[in-house]
N, C-alpha and C positions, 0 to 999 in steps of 0.2 A: 854117656849123657850126664851132666852134673845133676846131683840129687838135690842140691840146695836151692831153695826158693826164698824170696824175701819181698815184703811189701814196704815201700818207702813212703813216709809221710808227705813227700813232695808231690805224690800223685794227686792230692787234693788241690794243690795249686794248679796243676794241669787241668783238673776238673773246672776250677774257677775260670781259667782262660777259655776252656771249651764252652762253658756256659755264656761267657761274654760274647764269644763269636756267634753262637747260636741265637742269643737274644737280640743282638744288634742286627743280625741278618734278617731274622723274621720280622723285626720292627719295620724294616724297610719293605719287606714283602707285604705286610698287612696294612701299613700306614695308609696307602691310597684307597684301599678297600673300605677301611673303617670310616673314613670321612669322604667317601666318593662323591656324594651329592655336593658338598661344599667345594671340593676341588673342581668338579664339573662347572659349577656356577662361577667360580673364580677365574677359570681359564676360558669360560664360555664354550665348552665342548659338551658332548653327550656322555651319559653314563657308560655307554658301550665303548667310547674312546678311552675313558678312565680304566675300564676293565682290561683294555689291551695292555696297560702297563703291567698288570699281574700276569697276563698271558705271555708278555715278553720275558718275564722272569722265568716262567716255565720253559720258554723256548731257549733262553740262554743256557740253562742247565742241561737241556737236551742236546744242544749243538756241541757243547764242550765235554760231554760225557766220555766219548772215546779218547780224546787227548788226555784227560785226567786219568782215565783208566790205564792207559799206557804208561803214564808217569808213575802211577802206583806200582805197576809191575816192574818198572825199571829201577825205582827207588824204594824197595820194600822196607828198608830199615831206617828211612829218613822221615820220621814223623813230623818234625818241625817244618819241613818244606810245605806241608799242606796247611798247617796253621798260618804260616806266612802268606801263602796264596789267598786263603780265605779272608784274613784281616786286611790285606792290601786291597782286595776287591771291594770290601766293605767301605774302606776309607775313600777310595776313588768314587764309588757309587754315591756315598753320602755327600761328597763335594759337589757332584752333579746335581743332586736334588736340592741342596741348599742354595746353589747358584740360581736355579730356575725359580724357586720360591721367593728368593730375595729380589730378583729382577722382574718377576712376573712375565718373563719371556722365555722362549726356547722350550716349549712344551715337549717337542720330539726328543729333547735330551733326557727327559724322564724315562723314555722307553729304552734309551741306551743304558741309563743307570739300572733299569730293570733287568737288562741282559746281564750286567755285571753282578747284580744281586743273585740272579739265577745260577751263575757260575759258582759264587761263594756258597750257595745253598748245596750244590752238588758236592763241593769239597767238604762241607760240614757233614753231609751224610757219610762220607768216607771216614771222617775223623772219629765219629762216635764209636763204631766197632773197633777201629784201629787203636784209639786211646784205651778202650776197654781191655783189649788183649795185651797191649804193650805194658800197661801200668797197673792193672788190677788183677786180683786173684779170681779163681773160677767161681767162687761164691759171691763175687761182686759184679759179674758181667751184666746181669739184669739191672742192677742198681745204676750202673753208668748209663745204660740205655734210658732208664727212668729219669735220670738227671738231664740227659740230653734233650728229652722231650719236655721236661720241666722248663728248660730254657726256651724252647719253642713256644710253649703256652705263656711264659712270662713275657716274651717279645710281643705276642699277640695282645696280651693284657695292656702292656705299656702303649702299644700302637693304637689301642682303642681309647684308653683313658686320656693320655697326654694331649693329643691333637684336639679332642673334644672339649677338654677343660681350658685349653689355651686360646681357642678361637671363640669369638662371640657367635652365637648361633641364630641370630635373628635376620640378618640380611647379608648379601654378597659384599656390600660396601664395608661392613664391619669386619668381615673375614679378610678383605684386602688390607684393612688397617692393621689387623693383628697377626698377619701371616708371619711377621718377623719373629714372633715368639716361637713358632715351630722351627724356624731357621736355627734358633739357638739350640734346639734339641738335636738337630743334625750336626751342629758344631760339636756338641758334647759327645755324640757318637764317634765322630772323627777322632777327637782327642783321646777318648777313652780306649778306642780300638788301637790307636797308635801306641799308647802307653802299654797296653797288653802285649802288643807286638814286641816292644823293647824288652819288657819283662821276660817274655818267652825266649828271646835271643840270648839274654844275659843269664837267666836263672835255670832254664830247663834244658837238660840234655835230650838227645834224640830218643834214648831208651835207657832204662836203669842198668846198672852194672850186673845185677843178678836178677834173672827173670822172676815175675810174680807167680808163675804157675808152671807146671811141667809141660802143659800144652804150648805155652809161649816158648819154653826152652827148646822144644821140638821144632817149632817154627823157625827160630833164630838159627838153630844148628843146620836145618835143611837149606835155608837161604844162604848162610855163610859158606856152605860146602859147594854151592852151585853158582854163586854170584859171578865168578870169573868167566863162566860159560854163557852169561846172559848177553844176547844181542837183541836188536830191535825186532828182527824177524821172529825170534823165539818169544819175545815179550808179546807181540801181536798174536802169535799162535796160542800161547798160554791164556791170554785174555779171552780169546774166542772159545777155547775149550771150557773155561770156567763159566762163561755166559751160556754155553750149550747145556751145561749141567743145570743151571738155574731155570732154563726154558723147558727142557725136555722131561725133567723129573716132576711128576705130578704134584707132590707135596710142596716142592719149592715154588712151583708156578702159582699154586693156590695161595700160599703165604704171601707171595709178592703182590698178587691181585688184591688181597685183603688190605695190605698196607697202602697200595696206590689209591684204592677207592676211599679209604679212610682219610688220606691226606687231601684228596680232592674235596671231600665233604667238609673237612676242616677249613679249606679256603672259601668254599661256598658260603659258610655261615657269616664270614666277615664281609663278603661282597653283597649279600642279600639277607636282610634281617626283617622278617615280617613284624609289623607293629600292630598291636591290638588297639584299634581306634574305638573309643566309647561313644563319642558324639560327632566325630568327623570334622570338628572345628579346632583341633589342637594346633598350636603354633609350631613353627619350625623348631624352636628351642625345646618345647615339650616333647615332640617326636624324637629329637636328637637325644634328649635325656632318657627316654624310654629305650631307645636303641642301645645307648651306652650301658644301661643296667643289664640288658639282656646279654650283651657281649661280655660284660664283666662276669656274669654268672657262667657263661660258656667257658671263658678263659680260666677262671679259678677252678672250675671242675676239672679241666684237663691238667692244670698245674698240680693239683693235689693228687689226682689219680695216677699220673705218670710215674711219680716217685714211689707211691704205694705199690703199684703193680710191679715195678722193677725189684723192689725188696721182696715181694711175695714170690716172684719167679725164682730169685736166688734161694729163698728158704725152702721151697717145695720141689723145685727142679723137675716139673712135670707139665705136660701139655693140658691134659684134662684133669679135673673138671673146670679149670680156670677159663679155657678157651670157650667152652659152651656157655658158661655164665656171662662172660663179657660180650660174646656175640649176641645172645638173646637179649641181654639188658640194653645193648645199643639199639636194637630194633624197637624194643618196648618203649624206651625213652623218646624215640622219634614219633611213635604213636601218641604218646602223652602230649607232645608238642602240638600235634594236630587237634587233639581234643581240647586243649587249653585255648587254642586260637579260635576254634569253632564256637565254643561256649563262652569266650571272652573272659577267661580266668587269668587276669593279669598277674597276680601274685604267684599262682601255681606255675605260670609260664616261666618265671625265673628259675624255679626249682627244676622244671623240665629241661631247660637249657643247661643248667648246672650238671645234671645227670648225663645229658647227651654229650656235653663237652668232656665229662669224666670218662665216659666209655670210649669216646674217640681217642682220648689220650691214652687210655689203658690198652686198647687193641693195637695202637701204633707201637708203643714200647714193647708190648708182649710179643707181637708177631715178629718184629725186627730181631729180638733176642732168640726166639725159637728158630728163625731162619738161620741165624749164626750157629746155633747148636746143631742144626740138621745137616748143614753142608760142610761141617768141619772135615778137614783133610782133602776136600774136593775143590773148594772155592776160597780164595783169600778174603780176608776181612775187607780190604779195599774194594775188591770187585763186588762184594755184597752191597756195600754202600753205593757204588756206582749204579748197580742194577736197581736198587730201590729208588734212587734219584731219577733214573730214566722212567720207571713206572709212574712215579709221582708227577713228573713233568708232563708225560703223555696224557694222563687222566685229568690233570689240572688244566691242560690245554683244551680238552674235549668237553668235560662235564660242565664247568661253570657257564660257558656260552649257551649250552642247551638249557640249563636251568634258568638262566637269565631270560631266554626266549619264552619259556613257560611262565615265568613270573610276570613278564611284561604283557603277555598276551591273554593269560587266563586268571592272573591274580595270585595273591599269597597263599590261599588255601590249596590250590593245585600245586604250587611250589612245594609246600610242606608234604603233600601226598607223594610227589615225585621224590623228594628228599628221603622219605620213609621207605619208599620202594628201593632206592639205592642202598639204604642202610640194611635192608633185608639180605642183600647179596653177600656181604661179608659175614653176616650171621649164619647163613646156610653153609658157606664155605668153611667157616671156623668149626662147625659141628660135623663136617664131612670127613675130616682127616684126623690122624693121630700120629704125628711124626715122632721119630726117635731122637732123643737129645744126645747125639753122638759125641759132641765135644765134652760134655760132662762125664760121659761113660769113659772116654779116653783118659781124662784127668784122674778119675777114680782108679782105673787100672794102673796108671803110672804111680800113683801114690801107694797102692798096694805092693807094686813091684819094688818101690823105694824102701818101704818098710821091711820087706823080705830081705833085701840086700843088707840093710842095717843089722837085721837079726842074724844073718849068716856070718857077718863080719864082726860079731860081738866078741868081747875079750875072752869069753870062756871057750872060744874056738869051735863050738858046735855049729853044725850047719842044719838048717831046716829044709826039708824037701818042698 
């Protein structure tokens, strides 16, 4: 095995394209939820129908998980093909949305675009761990996860701010008049995603000439030695075996459930945002402005905390006490939201949402990196991404409709109580396990072996035992 490893500066350009992909995709995922009431009024449909667009996104990712997983097994060294797939899905989906918004017709086409967005989201989940292992060193794995979820929170922030600022918020007639402003946003997404696709094809190779870590060198060597034996039957068998490891091993399943629930809670916040009403006579514009400030607080919290958590994981390379702190803080911030709503503490509510968003962003980036560390040598990076996407799609398909039912039937206070109860689940799960960081241990052992080899082959000719 070659002992040389190297980090290339171009990896940060890969990160920029990864961030563009994630941000553009999540913008489309969140857009309808952030202005769901305006969209419902504009197309004269119910909020439940608008919710189905987001549910179609979850369904699209779920339906295409198996084909994408098999493609990952069949093309393990072709990173660019997944970038191309995600960006092309984003371009086509954006074209569908802007066509419907421009004409004001063809609302079902938004659901088809939602399916494509869901497929792009699943591919993005594959890209984060794959880009990390192909281009980044072992002490940067958590950082790339943090950047990946930074892009997710940035997409949520833009999807919250831009449509709200571009649309007049006083009547459906004014929304209809100004909807073309949002169309320009989707035109920009199409163009920028296409430019990123061209830059990827021209400037970025599938993988660096020299691997960034000894773990990656092991992976490339193992794949290169067996690629000629790969058949579709073997690819299916390997994919099923890897999924079995994720399902049957307790720590892996718990980490996956934490991630899936956190992602469902992330979606819920954009779909349903309780507003503290002081006198009950606020205008539509006032309520929309309050909702905007709450979602900005939530998004900024996730945006900051995701990167900070990724850097912290790389620095400390341990599960506890970070897991316990993040899990407990997530639950406590959800309790703070309930108290702020009950006692009508509007200003404090913004801080509560900031911390809630921060700890959802933290636990998402943290758990995904810990799972990658835990299943090393057993499950490929691409299958990890597929599995997390499946879990997220299933829980996003199930939890938001249940929460919407509670919200509409019993009111926002019971919604917040249910939300806090759901946040308690990942808190308990995170505190109940202590997985081993197998990938980091493997890299450390390989580095020690490499140092020993260099010392044995030193010019003085002495060998060390």
